[in-house]
N, C-alpha and C positions, 0 to 999 in steps of 0.2 A: 364355812367352806362347803361348797357343793361337790360331792363326789359321785361321779356317774359310773354305774356298773353295767357291764355288758356280758352276755353269755356267748360261748363258742357255738357256732352254727353246726347243725347236724343235718343229715340227709333225710332220715326217717324217724318216726316216733319210736319205733322199736330200738333204733340205735340210741336214742336218748334214754330209754328205760334201762337198757343193758349196760350203759356206761357205768364204770365203777365209781366215778365221782363226777359231779357237775361243778364247773369252775367259772366264776365271774371275776372280771378284772376292772379296775378303774384307776384314774389318775386325776389329780386336782392341783391347781396352782395355789400354794398356801403362802406365797410371798407377801410380806407386809407392805405398808405404804411405800411408794417410790421416793418421796422426798418430803422435806420439811418436818421430819420427826426429830424431837430432842434426843440427844445421845444418852441422857440419864446417867451421867457420871463417867462414861467411857471417854469423854473429852471435856472441853470447856462447857460449863452449864448452858451457855448461849449458843453453842455449836449445834447446827442441825444437819441432817443427812441431805445429800444432794442427788442421789440416784441409786440404781440397783446394779450391783456387780454381777450377781448371778441369781436367777430365780430359784425358788425352793418348791419342791413338789411332794405331795403325798400320794402313795400308790397303795391300792388295796387289792387283795386277792381273797375271794370268798369261796370256800369249798363246801359242797353239800353232798352228803351220803344219801343217794336216792332211796335206799331201802328203809332207813330210819328217819330221814328228813333232818338229821342232825346237821348243824352248820358250824363252821369255824372260819374266822376272819383273821388274816394277817395284814397289818397296816404298817408301812414303812414311810417315815417322814425324813426328808433331807434336813440336815442341821448345818 
């Protein structure tokens, strides 16, 4: 799964240095195959899926402390 991260835009370099936190965000589609997947016991053994009801996404938030360069990531995945 490819997860793209972006950073909030700032006007000046001093604004970037003085910020208490730097935050990056990203979202990725983590939906499985759309059709022809065996149900593996959730239905008849020969029954295959026929489409997607709702896409599933993963969202990531990365927080960076500019003074210590410590990083923390929070990732949320739809189920």
